[in-house]
Structure formats: structure tokens, C-alpha cells
PDB file as gemmi writes it, atoms N, CA and C in Angstrom:
CRYST1    1.000    1.000    1.000  90.00  90.00  90.00 P 1                      
ATOM      1  N   MET A   1      29.109  21.189 101.639  1.00  0.00           N  
ATOM      2  CA  MET A   1      29.746  20.991 100.349  1.00  0.00           C  
ATOM      3  C   MET A   1      30.317  19.579 100.267  1.00  0.00           C  
ATOM      4  N   SER A   2      30.084  18.906  99.180  1.00  0.00           N  
ATOM      5  CA  SER A   2      30.583  17.548  98.970  1.00  0.00           C  
ATOM      6  C   SER A   2      31.951  17.579  98.316  1.00  0.00           C  
ATOM      7  N   LYS A   3      32.740  16.554  98.572  1.00  0.00           N  
ATOM      8  CA  LYS A   3      34.074  16.449  97.994  1.00  0.00           C  
ATOM      9  C   LYS A   3      34.013  16.183  96.496  1.00  0.00           C  
ATOM     10  N   GLY A   4      32.961  15.497  96.070  1.00  0.00           N  
ATOM     11  CA  GLY A   4      32.834  15.166  94.663  1.00  0.00           C  
ATOM     12  C   GLY A   4      31.539  14.419  94.402  1.00  0.00           C  
ATOM     13  N   LEU A   5      31.429  13.884  93.190  1.00  0.00           N  
ATOM     14  CA  LEU A   5      30.207  13.203  92.786  1.00  0.00           C  
ATOM     15  C   LEU A   5      29.889  12.014  93.691  1.00  0.00           C  
ATOM     16  N   GLY A   6      30.884  11.257  94.078  1.00  0.00           N  
ATOM     17  CA  GLY A   6      30.652  10.111  94.948  1.00  0.00           C  
ATOM     18  C   GLY A   6      30.073  10.517  96.290  1.00  0.00           C  
ATOM     19  N   SER A   7      30.579  11.593  96.858  1.00  0.00           N  
ATOM     20  CA  SER A   7      30.065  12.091  98.141  1.00  0.00           C  
ATOM     21  C   SER A   7      28.643  12.618  97.997  1.00  0.00           C  
ATOM     22  N   LYS A   8      28.340  13.239  96.870  1.00  0.00           N  
ATOM     23  CA  LYS A   8      26.980  13.730  96.620  1.00  0.00           C  
ATOM     24  C   LYS A   8      26.000  12.571  96.524  1.00  0.00           C  
ATOM     25  N   ILE A   9      26.392  11.528  95.808  1.00  0.00           N  
ATOM     26  CA  ILE A   9      25.533  10.354  95.677  1.00  0.00           C  
ATOM     27  C   ILE A   9      25.322   9.702  97.043  1.00  0.00           C  
ATOM     28  N   GLU A  10      26.368   9.635  97.839  1.00  0.00           N  
ATOM     29  CA  GLU A  10      26.245   9.057  99.179  1.00  0.00           C  
ATOM     30  C   GLU A  10      25.234   9.840 100.027  1.00  0.00           C  
ATOM     31  N   LYS A  11      25.295  11.161  99.967  1.00  0.00           N  
ATOM     32  CA  LYS A  11      24.337  11.984 100.726  1.00  0.00           C  
ATOM     33  C   LYS A  11      22.900  11.713 100.281  1.00  0.00           C  
ATOM     34  N   ILE A  12      22.700  11.594  98.978  1.00  0.00           N  
ATOM     35  CA  ILE A  12      21.356  11.341  98.439  1.00  0.00           C  
ATOM     36  C   ILE A  12      20.851   9.969  98.869  1.00  0.00           C  
ATOM     37  N   THR A  13      21.716   8.957  98.775  1.00  0.00           N  
ATOM     38  CA  THR A  13      21.277   7.608  99.130  1.00  0.00           C  
ATOM     39  C   THR A  13      21.009   7.480 100.630  1.00  0.00           C  
ATOM     40  N   LYS A  14      21.737   8.223 101.448  1.00  0.00           N  
ATOM     41  CA  LYS A  14      21.453   8.216 102.889  1.00  0.00           C  
ATOM     42  C   LYS A  14      20.126   8.914 103.177  1.00  0.00           C  
ATOM     43  N   ALA A  15      19.910  10.054 102.526  1.00  0.00           N  
ATOM     44  CA  ALA A  15      18.691  10.840 102.760  1.00  0.00           C  
ATOM     45  C   ALA A  15      17.434  10.103 102.302  1.00  0.00           C  
ATOM     46  N   THR A  16      17.563   9.323 101.241  1.00  0.00           N  
ATOM     47  CA  THR A  16      16.383   8.618 100.708  1.00  0.00           C  
ATOM     48  C   THR A  16      16.180   7.238 101.325  1.00  0.00           C  
ATOM     49  N   GLY A  17      17.131   6.763 102.107  1.00  0.00           N  
ATOM     50  CA  GLY A  17      17.016   5.452 102.728  1.00  0.00           C  
ATOM     51  C   GLY A  17      17.583   4.324 101.893  1.00  0.00           C  
ATOM     52  N   ILE A  18      18.056   4.637 100.708  1.00  0.00           N  
ATOM     53  CA  ILE A  18      18.618   3.607  99.827  1.00  0.00           C  
ATOM     54  C   ILE A  18      19.858   2.981 100.463  1.00  0.00           C  
ATOM     55  N   LYS A  19      20.684   3.798 101.094  1.00  0.00           N  
ATOM     56  CA  LYS A  19      21.920   3.309 101.720  1.00  0.00           C  
ATOM     57  C   LYS A  19      21.611   2.276 102.801  1.00  0.00           C  
ATOM     58  N   ALA A  20      20.589   2.519 103.609  1.00  0.00           N  
ATOM     59  CA  ALA A  20      20.217   1.575 104.665  1.00  0.00           C  
ATOM     60  C   ALA A  20      19.790   0.233 104.070  1.00  0.00           C  
ATOM     61  N   VAL A  21      19.040   0.271 102.975  1.00  0.00           N  
ATOM     62  CA  VAL A  21      18.598  -0.961 102.312  1.00  0.00           C  
ATOM     63  C   VAL A  21      19.806  -1.712 101.747  1.00  0.00           C  
ATOM     64  N   VAL A  22      20.684  -0.997 101.080  1.00  0.00           N  
ATOM     65  CA  VAL A  22      21.882  -1.612 100.496  1.00  0.00           C  
ATOM     66  C   VAL A  22      22.734  -2.240 101.601  1.00  0.00           C  
ATOM     67  N   ASP A  23      22.913  -1.532 102.705  1.00  0.00           N  
ATOM     68  CA  ASP A  23      23.698  -2.065 103.821  1.00  0.00           C  
ATOM     69  C   ASP A  23      23.062  -3.333 104.390  1.00  0.00           C  
ATOM     70  N   LYS A  24      21.754  -3.351 104.500  1.00  0.00           N  
ATOM     71  CA  LYS A  24      21.052  -4.525 105.027  1.00  0.00           C  
ATOM     72  C   LYS A  24      21.202  -5.724 104.084  1.00  0.00           C  
ATOM     73  N   VAL A  25      21.033  -5.490 102.789  1.00  0.00           N  
ATOM     74  CA  VAL A  25      21.200  -6.557 101.796  1.00  0.00           C  
ATOM     75  C   VAL A  25      22.633  -7.082 101.846  1.00  0.00           C  
ATOM     76  N   SER A  26      23.581  -6.179 101.961  1.00  0.00           N  
ATOM     77  CA  SER A  26      24.991  -6.562 102.048  1.00  0.00           C  
ATOM     78  C   SER A  26      25.254  -7.407 103.288  1.00  0.00           C  
ATOM     79  N   GLU A  27      24.640  -7.015 104.381  1.00  0.00           N  
ATOM     80  CA  GLU A  27      24.788  -7.751 105.643  1.00  0.00           C  
ATOM     81  C   GLU A  27      24.195  -9.158 105.530  1.00  0.00           C  
ATOM     82  N   VAL A  28      23.023  -9.262 104.933  1.00  0.00           N  
ATOM     83  CA  VAL A  28      22.327 -10.548 104.804  1.00  0.00           C  
ATOM     84  C   VAL A  28      23.058 -11.481 103.840  1.00  0.00           C  
ATOM     85  N   THR A  29      23.513 -10.944 102.721  1.00  0.00           N  
ATOM     86  CA  THR A  29      24.169 -11.780 101.703  1.00  0.00           C  
ATOM     87  C   THR A  29      25.641 -12.035 102.004  1.00  0.00           C  
ATOM     88  N   GLY A  30      26.213 -11.192 102.846  1.00  0.00           N  
ATOM     89  CA  GLY A  30      27.635 -11.325 103.146  1.00  0.00           C  
ATOM     90  C   GLY A  30      28.531 -10.797 102.045  1.00  0.00           C  
ATOM     91  N   LYS A  31      27.937 -10.101 101.090  1.00  0.00           N  
ATOM     92  CA  LYS A  31      28.705  -9.529  99.979  1.00  0.00           C  
ATOM     93  C   LYS A  31      28.843  -8.025 100.191  1.00  0.00           C  
ATOM     94  N   PRO A  32      30.073  -7.512 100.127  1.00  0.00           N  
ATOM     95  CA  PRO A  32      30.243  -6.067 100.282  1.00  0.00           C  
ATOM     96  C   PRO A  32      29.595  -5.313  99.125  1.00  0.00           C  
ATOM     97  N   CYS A  33      29.031  -4.157  99.440  1.00  0.00           N  
ATOM     98  CA  CYS A  33      28.323  -3.381  98.412  1.00  0.00           C  
ATOM     99  C   CYS A  33      29.277  -2.624  97.492  1.00  0.00           C  
ATOM    100  N   GLY A  34      30.474  -2.322  97.960  1.00  0.00           N  
ATOM    101  CA  GLY A  34      31.438  -1.578  97.140  1.00  0.00           C  
ATOM    102  C   GLY A  34      31.188  -0.085  97.124  1.00  0.00           C  
ATOM    103  N   CYS A  35      30.318   0.381  98.012  1.00  0.00           N  
ATOM    104  CA  CYS A  35      29.953   1.805  98.031  1.00  0.00           C  
ATOM    105  C   CYS A  35      31.156   2.721  98.278  1.00  0.00           C  
ATOM    106  N   ASN A  36      31.996   2.356  99.240  1.00  0.00           N  
ATOM    107  CA  ASN A  36      33.131   3.224  99.571  1.00  0.00           C  
ATOM    108  C   ASN A  36      34.117   3.332  98.420  1.00  0.00           C  
ATOM    109  N   GLU A  37      34.376   2.216  97.747  1.00  0.00           N  
ATOM    110  CA  GLU A  37      35.291   2.234  96.606  1.00  0.00           C  
ATOM    111  C   GLU A  37      34.702   3.062  95.458  1.00  0.00           C  
ATOM    112  N   ARG A  38      33.414   2.869  95.230  1.00  0.00           N  
ATOM    113  CA  ARG A  38      32.721   3.621  94.173  1.00  0.00           C  
ATOM    114  C   ARG A  38      32.734   5.113  94.488  1.00  0.00           C  
ATOM    115  N   LYS A  39      32.470   5.448  95.740  1.00  0.00           N  
ATOM    116  CA  LYS A  39      32.480   6.851  96.175  1.00  0.00           C  
ATOM    117  C   LYS A  39      33.855   7.464  95.933  1.00  0.00           C  
ATOM    118  N   LYS A  40      34.915   6.763  96.348  1.00  0.00           N  
ATOM    119  CA  LYS A  40      36.272   7.280  96.191  1.00  0.00           C  
ATOM    120  C   LYS A  40      36.623   7.461  94.714  1.00  0.00           C  
ATOM    121  N   THR A  41      36.243   6.492  93.889  1.00  0.00           N  
ATOM    122  CA  THR A  41      36.523   6.580  92.452  1.00  0.00           C  
ATOM    123  C   THR A  41      35.803   7.774  91.826  1.00  0.00           C  
ATOM    124  N   LEU A  42      34.528   7.948  92.153  1.00  0.00           N  
ATOM    125  CA  LEU A  42      33.768   9.068  91.586  1.00  0.00           C  
ATOM    126  C   LEU A  42      34.273  10.416  92.103  1.00  0.00           C  
ATOM    127  N   ASP A  43      34.676  10.474  93.375  1.00  0.00           N  
ATOM    128  CA  ASP A  43      35.259  11.714  93.901  1.00  0.00           C  
ATOM    129  C   ASP A  43      36.572  12.042  93.197  1.00  0.00           C  
ATOM    130  N   GLU A  44      37.334  11.003  92.851  1.00  0.00           N  
ATOM    131  CA  GLU A  44      38.605  11.189  92.144  1.00  0.00           C  
ATOM    132  C   GLU A  44      38.364  11.693  90.720  1.00  0.00           C  
ATOM    133  N   LEU A  45      37.403  11.078  90.043  1.00  0.00           N  
ATOM    134  CA  LEU A  45      37.134  11.439  88.648  1.00  0.00           C  
ATOM    135  C   LEU A  45      36.388  12.767  88.512  1.00  0.00           C  
ATOM    136  N   TYR A  46      35.489  13.035  89.470  1.00  0.00           N  
ATOM    137  CA  TYR A  46      34.639  14.227  89.384  1.00  0.00           C  
ATOM    138  C   TYR A  46      34.629  14.976  90.717  1.00  0.00           C  
ATOM    139  N   PRO A  47      35.762  15.605  91.064  1.00  0.00           N  
ATOM    140  CA  PRO A  47      35.798  16.341  92.337  1.00  0.00           C  
ATOM    141  C   PRO A  47      34.944  17.603  92.250  1.00  0.00           C  
ATOM    142  N   SER A  48      34.450  18.032  93.398  1.00  0.00           N  
ATOM    143  CA  SER A  48      33.716  19.291  93.446  1.00  0.00           C  
ATOM    144  C   SER A  48      34.683  20.435  93.195  1.00  0.00           C  
ATOM    145  N   LYS A  49      34.168  21.491  92.637  1.00  0.00           N  
ATOM    146  CA  LYS A  49      34.970  22.665  92.315  1.00  0.00           C  
ATOM    147  C   LYS A  49      35.708  23.151  93.568  1.00  0.00           C  
ATOM    148  N   GLY A  50      37.016  23.238  93.470  1.00  0.00           N  
ATOM    149  CA  GLY A  50      37.827  23.747  94.568  1.00  0.00           C  
ATOM    150  C   GLY A  50      38.293  22.711  95.566  1.00  0.00           C  
ATOM    151  N   TYR A  51      37.815  21.462  95.438  1.00  0.00           N  
ATOM    152  CA  TYR A  51      38.197  20.424  96.393  1.00  0.00           C  
ATOM    153  C   TYR A  51      39.321  19.553  95.860  1.00  0.00           C  
ATOM    154  N   LEU A  52      40.085  19.001  96.792  1.00  0.00           N  
ATOM    155  CA  LEU A  52      41.121  18.048  96.439  1.00  0.00           C  
ATOM    156  C   LEU A  52      40.498  16.731  95.997  1.00  0.00           C  
ATOM    157  N   LYS A  53      41.143  16.077  95.054  1.00  0.00           N  
ATOM    158  CA  LYS A  53      40.794  14.699  94.726  1.00  0.00           C  
ATOM    159  C   LYS A  53      41.352  13.829  95.852  1.00  0.00           C  
ATOM    160  N   PRO A  54      40.820  12.614  96.060  1.00  0.00           N  
ATOM    161  CA  PRO A  54      41.375  11.748  97.106  1.00  0.00           C  
ATOM    162  C   PRO A  54      42.878  11.526  96.959  1.00  0.00           C  
ATOM    163  N   SER A  55      43.369  11.336  95.744  1.00  0.00           N  
ATOM    164  CA  SER A  55      44.813  11.127  95.545  1.00  0.00           C  
ATOM    165  C   SER A  55      45.598  12.393  95.884  1.00  0.00           C  
ATOM    166  N   GLU A  56      45.052  13.553  95.559  1.00  0.00           N  
ATOM    167  CA  GLU A  56      45.705  14.812  95.907  1.00  0.00           C  
ATOM    168  C   GLU A  56      45.715  15.008  97.416  1.00  0.00           C  
ATOM    169  N   TYR A  57      44.607  14.639  98.050  1.00  0.00           N  
ATOM    170  CA  TYR A  57      44.530  14.726  99.509  1.00  0.00           C  
ATOM    171  C   TYR A  57      45.656  13.907 100.144  1.00  0.00           C  
ATOM    172  N   GLU A  58      45.826  12.668  99.676  1.00  0.00           N  
ATOM    173  CA  GLU A  58      46.881  11.806 100.225  1.00  0.00           C  
ATOM    174  C   GLU A  58      48.256  12.437 100.030  1.00  0.00           C  
ATOM    175  N   TYR A  59      48.511  12.988  98.851  1.00  0.00           N  
ATOM    176  CA  TYR A  59      49.811  13.610  98.562  1.00  0.00           C  
ATOM    177  C   TYR A  59      50.037  14.810  99.476  1.00  0.00           C  
ATOM    178  N   VAL A  60      49.044  15.689  99.577  1.00  0.00           N  
ATOM    179  CA  VAL A  60      49.183  16.903 100.388  1.00  0.00           C  
ATOM    180  C   VAL A  60      49.312  16.546 101.867  1.00  0.00           C  
ATOM    181  N   LYS A  61      48.557  15.562 102.311  1.00  0.00           N  
ATOM    182  CA  LYS A  61      48.637  15.132 103.705  1.00  0.00           C  
ATOM    183  C   LYS A  61      50.047  14.628 104.030  1.00  0.00           C  
ATOM    184  N   GLU A  62      50.579  13.777 103.173  1.00  0.00           N  
ATOM    185  CA  GLU A  62      51.939  13.262 103.371  1.00  0.00           C  
ATOM    186  C   GLU A  62      52.969  14.391 103.303  1.00  0.00           C  
ATOM    187  N   PHE A  63      52.749  15.339 102.417  1.00  0.00           N  
ATOM    188  CA  PHE A  63      53.659  16.479 102.312  1.00  0.00           C  
ATOM    189  C   PHE A  63      53.724  17.230 103.643  1.00  0.00           C  
ATOM    190  N   PHE A  64      52.578  17.548 104.230  1.00  0.00           N  
ATOM    191  CA  PHE A  64      52.564  18.312 105.470  1.00  0.00           C  
ATOM    192  C   PHE A  64      53.073  17.507 106.665  1.00  0.00           C  
ATOM    193  N   GLU A  65      53.031  16.195 106.576  1.00  0.00           N  
ATOM    194  CA  GLU A  65      53.597  15.370 107.645  1.00  0.00           C  
ATOM    195  C   GLU A  65      55.118  15.473 107.685  1.00  0.00           C  
ATOM    196  N   ARG A  66      55.746  15.759 106.548  1.00  0.00           N  
ATOM    197  CA  ARG A  66      57.213  15.846 106.511  1.00  0.00           C  
ATOM    198  C   ARG A  66      57.735  17.267 106.287  1.00  0.00           C  
ATOM    199  N   TYR A  67      56.862  18.183 105.952  1.00  0.00           N  
ATOM    200  CA  TYR A  67      57.266  19.562 105.642  1.00  0.00           C  
ATOM    201  C   TYR A  67      57.768  20.249 106.907  1.00  0.00           C  
ATOM    202  N   ASN A  68      58.967  20.817 106.804  1.00  0.00           N  
ATOM    203  CA  ASN A  68      59.560  21.471 107.969  1.00  0.00           C  
ATOM    204  C   ASN A  68      59.293  22.968 108.025  1.00  0.00           C  
ATOM    205  N   GLY A  69      58.546  23.472 107.077  1.00  0.00           N  
ATOM    206  CA  GLY A  69      58.169  24.877 107.098  1.00  0.00           C  
ATOM    207  C   GLY A  69      59.166  25.823 106.474  1.00  0.00           C  
ATOM    208  N   SER A  70      60.287  25.300 105.989  1.00  0.00           N  
ATOM    209  CA  SER A  70      61.287  26.211 105.447  1.00  0.00           C  
ATOM    210  C   SER A  70      61.398  26.177 103.925  1.00  0.00           C  
ATOM    211  N   LYS A  71      61.555  25.000 103.347  1.00  0.00           N  
ATOM    212  CA  LYS A  71      61.697  24.944 101.891  1.00  0.00           C  
ATOM    213  C   LYS A  71      61.178  23.615 101.361  1.00  0.00           C  
ATOM    214  N   LEU A  72      60.888  23.617 100.076  1.00  0.00           N  
ATOM    215  CA  LEU A  72      60.447  22.401  99.409  1.00  0.00           C  
ATOM    216  C   LEU A  72      61.679  21.565  99.085  1.00  0.00           C  
ATOM    217  N   GLU A  73      61.528  20.258  99.129  1.00  0.00           N  
ATOM    218  CA  GLU A  73      62.664  19.356  98.960  1.00  0.00           C  
ATOM    219  C   GLU A  73      63.169  19.275  97.518  1.00  0.00           C  
ATOM    220  N   THR A  74      62.230  19.159  96.558  1.00  0.00           N  
ATOM    221  CA  THR A  74      62.629  18.942  95.164  1.00  0.00           C  
ATOM    222  C   THR A  74      61.765  19.777  94.222  1.00  0.00           C  
ATOM    223  N   TYR A  75      62.235  19.892  92.999  1.00  0.00           N  
ATOM    224  CA  TYR A  75      61.438  20.559  91.966  1.00  0.00           C  
ATOM    225  C   TYR A  75      60.184  19.759  91.656  1.00  0.00           C  
ATOM    226  N   GLU A  76      60.299  18.432  91.719  1.00  0.00           N  
ATOM    227  CA  GLU A  76      59.141  17.576  91.469  1.00  0.00           C  
ATOM    228  C   GLU A  76      58.052  17.837  92.512  1.00  0.00           C  
ATOM    229  N   GLU A  77      58.466  17.998  93.762  1.00  0.00           N  
ATOM    230  CA  GLU A  77      57.516  18.290  94.830  1.00  0.00           C  
ATOM    231  C   GLU A  77      56.848  19.645  94.583  1.00  0.00           C  
ATOM    232  N   ARG A  78      57.645  20.631  94.227  1.00  0.00           N  
ATOM    233  CA  ARG A  78      57.109  21.954  93.915  1.00  0.00           C  
ATOM    234  C   ARG A  78      56.116  21.885  92.769  1.00  0.00           C  
ATOM    235  N   ASN A  79      56.473  21.156  91.716  1.00  0.00           N  
ATOM    236  CA  ASN A  79      55.609  21.061  90.539  1.00  0.00           C  
ATOM    237  C   ASN A  79      54.304  20.332  90.844  1.00  0.00           C  
ATOM    238  N   MET A  80      54.361  19.298  91.681  1.00  0.00           N  
ATOM    239  CA  MET A  80      53.147  18.571  92.058  1.00  0.00           C  
ATOM    240  C   MET A  80      52.236  19.467  92.880  1.00  0.00           C  
ATOM    241  N   LEU A  81      52.796  20.174  93.854  1.00  0.00           N  
ATOM    242  CA  LEU A  81      51.990  21.087  94.665  1.00  0.00           C  
ATOM    243  C   LEU A  81      51.390  22.191  93.803  1.00  0.00           C  
ATOM    244  N   LEU A  82      52.162  22.681  92.859  1.00  0.00           N  
ATOM    245  CA  LEU A  82      51.687  23.728  91.962  1.00  0.00           C  
ATOM    246  C   LEU A  82      50.547  23.219  91.081  1.00  0.00           C  
ATOM    247  N   ALA A  83      50.669  22.000  90.589  1.00  0.00           N  
ATOM    248  CA  ALA A  83      49.606  21.414  89.761  1.00  0.00           C  
ATOM    249  C   ALA A  83      48.313  21.263  90.563  1.00  0.00           C  
ATOM    250  N   ILE A  84      48.434  20.820  91.807  1.00  0.00           N  
ATOM    251  CA  ILE A  84      47.252  20.672  92.667  1.00  0.00           C  
ATOM    252  C   ILE A  84      46.654  22.038  92.960  1.00  0.00           C  
ATOM    253  N   TYR A  85      47.510  23.006  93.272  1.00  0.00           N  
ATOM    254  CA  TYR A  85      47.061  24.376  93.537  1.00  0.00           C  
ATOM    255  C   TYR A  85      46.313  24.939  92.323  1.00  0.00           C  
ATOM    256  N   ASN A  86      46.903  24.792  91.146  1.00  0.00           N  
ATOM    257  CA  ASN A  86      46.289  25.326  89.927  1.00  0.00           C  
ATOM    258  C   ASN A  86      44.932  24.677  89.651  1.00  0.00           C  
ATOM    259  N   ARG A  87      44.830  23.361  89.814  1.00  0.00           N  
ATOM    260  CA  ARG A  87      43.558  22.689  89.541  1.00  0.00           C  
ATOM    261  C   ARG A  87      42.484  23.085  90.543  1.00  0.00           C  
ATOM    262  N   THR A  88      42.817  23.111  91.821  1.00  0.00           N  
ATOM    263  CA  THR A  88      41.805  23.399  92.832  1.00  0.00           C  
ATOM    264  C   THR A  88      41.396  24.862  92.878  1.00  0.00           C  
ATOM    265  N   ASN A  89      42.254  25.740  92.384  1.00  0.00           N  
ATOM    266  CA  ASN A  89      41.956  27.171  92.413  1.00  0.00           C  
ATOM    267  C   ASN A  89      41.672  27.750  91.034  1.00  0.00           C  
ATOM    268  N   MET A  90      41.655  26.868  90.016  1.00  0.00           N  
ATOM    269  CA  MET A  90      41.443  27.289  88.633  1.00  0.00           C  
ATOM    270  C   MET A  90      42.386  28.438  88.253  1.00  0.00           C  
ATOM    271  N   LYS A  91      43.657  28.219  88.540  1.00  0.00           N  
ATOM    272  CA  LYS A  91      44.716  29.184  88.235  1.00  0.00           C  
ATOM    273  C   LYS A  91      45.646  28.581  87.201  1.00  0.00           C  
ATOM    274  N   ASN A  92      46.576  29.390  86.738  1.00  0.00           N  
ATOM    275  CA  ASN A  92      47.607  28.928  85.825  1.00  0.00           C  
ATOM    276  C   ASN A  92      48.955  29.480  86.281  1.00  0.00           C  
ATOM    277  N   GLN A  93      49.230  29.315  87.570  1.00  0.00           N  
ATOM    278  CA  GLN A  93      50.478  29.786  88.159  1.00  0.00           C  
ATOM    279  C   GLN A  93      51.641  28.998  87.561  1.00  0.00           C  
ATOM    280  N   LYS A  94      52.672  29.693  87.146  1.00  0.00           N  
ATOM    281  CA  LYS A  94      53.848  29.056  86.560  1.00  0.00           C  
ATOM    282  C   LYS A  94      54.838  28.697  87.673  1.00  0.00           C  
ATOM    283  N   PRO A  95      55.698  27.696  87.427  1.00  0.00           N  
ATOM    284  CA  PRO A  95      56.709  27.347  88.426  1.00  0.00           C  
ATOM    285  C   PRO A  95      57.565  28.563  88.780  1.00  0.00           C  
ATOM    286  N   THR A  96      57.865  28.672  90.066  1.00  0.00           N  
ATOM    287  CA  THR A  96      58.630  29.818  90.539  1.00  0.00           C  
ATOM    288  C   THR A  96      59.533  29.409  91.689  1.00  0.00           C  
ATOM    289  N   SER A  97      60.573  30.185  91.912  1.00  0.00           N  
ATOM    290  CA  SER A  97      61.452  29.983  93.057  1.00  0.00           C  
ATOM    291  C   SER A  97      61.197  31.056  94.107  1.00  0.00           C  
ATOM    292  N   CYS A  98      60.235  31.932  93.860  1.00  0.00           N  
ATOM    293  CA  CYS A  98      59.894  33.015  94.782  1.00  0.00           C  
ATOM    294  C   CYS A  98      59.371  32.420  96.094  1.00  0.00           C  
ATOM    295  N   THR A  99      60.083  32.669  97.170  1.00  0.00           N  
ATOM    296  CA  THR A  99      59.740  32.088  98.467  1.00  0.00           C  
ATOM    297  C   THR A  99      58.365  32.513  98.941  1.00  0.00           C  
ATOM    298  N   SER A 100      58.037  33.783  98.820  1.00  0.00           N  
ATOM    299  CA  SER A 100      56.724  34.241  99.296  1.00  0.00           C  
ATOM    300  C   SER A 100      55.590  33.683  98.434  1.00  0.00           C  
ATOM    301  N   CYS A 101      55.823  33.532  97.131  1.00  0.00           N  
ATOM    302  CA  CYS A 101      54.807  32.936  96.252  1.00  0.00           C  
ATOM    303  C   CYS A 101      54.561  31.479  96.648  1.00  0.00           C  
ATOM    304  N   LEU A 102      55.641  30.738  96.864  1.00  0.00           N  
ATOM    305  CA  LEU A 102      55.518  29.336  97.256  1.00  0.00           C  
ATOM    306  C   LEU A 102      54.875  29.206  98.627  1.00  0.00           C  
ATOM    307  N   ARG A 103      55.184  30.101  99.529  1.00  0.00           N  
ATOM    308  CA  ARG A 103      54.575  30.083 100.860  1.00  0.00           C  
ATOM    309  C   ARG A 103      53.063  30.248 100.751  1.00  0.00           C  
ATOM    310  N   GLY A 104      52.624  31.138  99.871  1.00  0.00           N  
ATOM    311  CA  GLY A 104      51.191  31.344  99.653  1.00  0.00           C  
ATOM    312  C   GLY A 104      50.515  30.105  99.093  1.00  0.00           C  
ATOM    313  N   ILE A 105      51.183  29.426  98.177  1.00  0.00           N  
ATOM    314  CA  ILE A 105      50.648  28.195  97.590  1.00  0.00           C  
ATOM    315  C   ILE A 105      50.549  27.110  98.660  1.00  0.00           C  
ATOM    316  N   VAL A 106      51.592  26.978  99.466  1.00  0.00           N  
ATOM    317  CA  VAL A 106      51.602  25.969 100.528  1.00  0.00           C  
ATOM    318  C   VAL A 106      50.487  26.247 101.536  1.00  0.00           C  
ATOM    319  N   GLU A 107      50.307  27.499 101.920  1.00  0.00           N  
ATOM    320  CA  GLU A 107      49.250  27.837 102.886  1.00  0.00           C  
ATOM    321  C   GLU A 107      47.863  27.601 102.296  1.00  0.00           C  
ATOM    322  N   ASN A 108      47.706  27.898 101.011  1.00  0.00           N  
ATOM    323  CA  ASN A 108      46.429  27.623 100.351  1.00  0.00           C  
ATOM    324  C   ASN A 108      46.123  26.128 100.390  1.00  0.00           C  
ATOM    325  N   LEU A 109      47.136  25.308 100.127  1.00  0.00           N  
ATOM    326  CA  LEU A 109      46.930  23.860 100.146  1.00  0.00           C  
ATOM    327  C   LEU A 109      46.692  23.351 101.564  1.00  0.00           C  
ATOM    328  N   ARG A 110      47.276  23.992 102.556  1.00  0.00           N  
ATOM    329  CA  ARG A 110      47.000  23.621 103.952  1.00  0.00           C  
ATOM    330  C   ARG A 110      45.512  23.850 104.250  1.00  0.00           C  
ATOM    331  N   ASN A 111      44.976  24.955 103.756  1.00  0.00           N  
ATOM    332  CA  ASN A 111      43.548  25.243 103.927  1.00  0.00           C  
ATOM    333  C   ASN A 111      42.677  24.254 103.165  1.00  0.00           C  
ATOM    334  N   LYS A 112      43.092  23.880 101.953  1.00  0.00           N  
ATOM    335  CA  LYS A 112      42.349  22.881 101.170  1.00  0.00           C  
ATOM    336  C   LYS A 112      42.332  21.544 101.905  1.00  0.00           C  
ATOM    337  N   LEU A 113      43.448  21.203 102.539  1.00  0.00           N  
ATOM    338  CA  LEU A 113      43.536  19.964 103.304  1.00  0.00           C  
ATOM    339  C   LEU A 113      42.542  19.983 104.462  1.00  0.00           C  
ATOM    340  N   LYS A 114      42.478  21.089 105.169  1.00  0.00           N  
ATOM    341  CA  LYS A 114      41.546  21.228 106.290  1.00  0.00           C  
ATOM    342  C   LYS A 114      40.108  21.154 105.807  1.00  0.00           C  
ATOM    343  N   GLU A 115      39.800  21.805 104.689  1.00  0.00           N  
ATOM    344  CA  GLU A 115      38.443  21.758 104.117  1.00  0.00           C  
ATOM    345  C   GLU A 115      38.064  20.322 103.778  1.00  0.00           C  
ATOM    346  N   TYR A 116      39.000  19.601 103.186  1.00  0.00           N  
ATOM    347  CA  TYR A 116      38.733  18.227 102.765  1.00  0.00           C  
ATOM    348  C   TYR A 116      38.442  17.360 103.994  1.00  0.00           C  
ATOM    349  N   GLU A 117      39.215  17.550 105.040  1.00  0.00           N  
ATOM    350  CA  GLU A 117      39.071  16.728 106.236  1.00  0.00           C  
ATOM    351  C   GLU A 117      37.786  17.026 107.002  1.00  0.00           C  
ATOM    352  N   THR A 118      37.252  18.225 106.847  1.00  0.00           N  
ATOM    353  CA  THR A 118      36.020  18.572 107.573  1.00  0.00           C  
ATOM    354  C   THR A 118      34.750  18.364 106.736  1.00  0.00           C  
ATOM    355  N   ALA A 119      34.930  18.090 105.434  1.00  0.00           N  
ATOM    356  CA  ALA A 119      33.760  17.888 104.559  1.00  0.00           C  
ATOM    357  C   ALA A 119      33.125  16.538 104.780  1.00  0.00           C  
TER     358      ALA A 119                                                      
END                                                                             
């Protein structure tokens, strides 16, 4: 499964040999091809169903680096995680203070983070 449109295009260009040609031309001319930036932009604009966007990945990754496992720090943090959860799961979960509900959302996003990192 690809993270988004950019990752899909990258797979196609590698499989067809286009990527190797582009890399060689880039090497010879000394001009970067911009493939990685283009890939990231397209993945951000057109993520695959259920996958994090690159910006969401960065937010969730940073969240888990500081998350102590007990509670969310701010309402803004809760709302951002909820927005990411709703988009990636095609849900319309409303903001809540229910600890078990929030725990489920956090665990779902932990799984999304792992999926993103292994894709």
C-alpha cells in the first residue's frame, strides 16, 4: 500500500526504469530532480485512504515522543489528534473528555504511525 499519489508515482517510475534515467540525468547535469519534494507534496495533497499525510505523520510522531501515556496536554492537542483520527478513519467523532474514548483514538493513531513508517 502506498502512502499517497506521490508514493504510487515513485513505485511506477522505479518499476518502469524512468527513475533510474532521471537519477542519471540529474547526476550528469548536477541539477536535483526534485522527486522527493514532489513525492512529499503529492502524498500530502492526495494521501491514500486511511494513511497519514506527511504533515500529520510529523505531528503524531512528535506527539508520541512526548506523550507520557496518561493524559493529553491541551484541548488543541486533543482536537488535532481527533481531526487526524477522523480523516484517516473516515469518522466524525466529536470532541470528548472520555478517557477510554481518547485512549482508543490515541492507540489507533499509534497504529497509523506504525503503518506509515513501514509503508
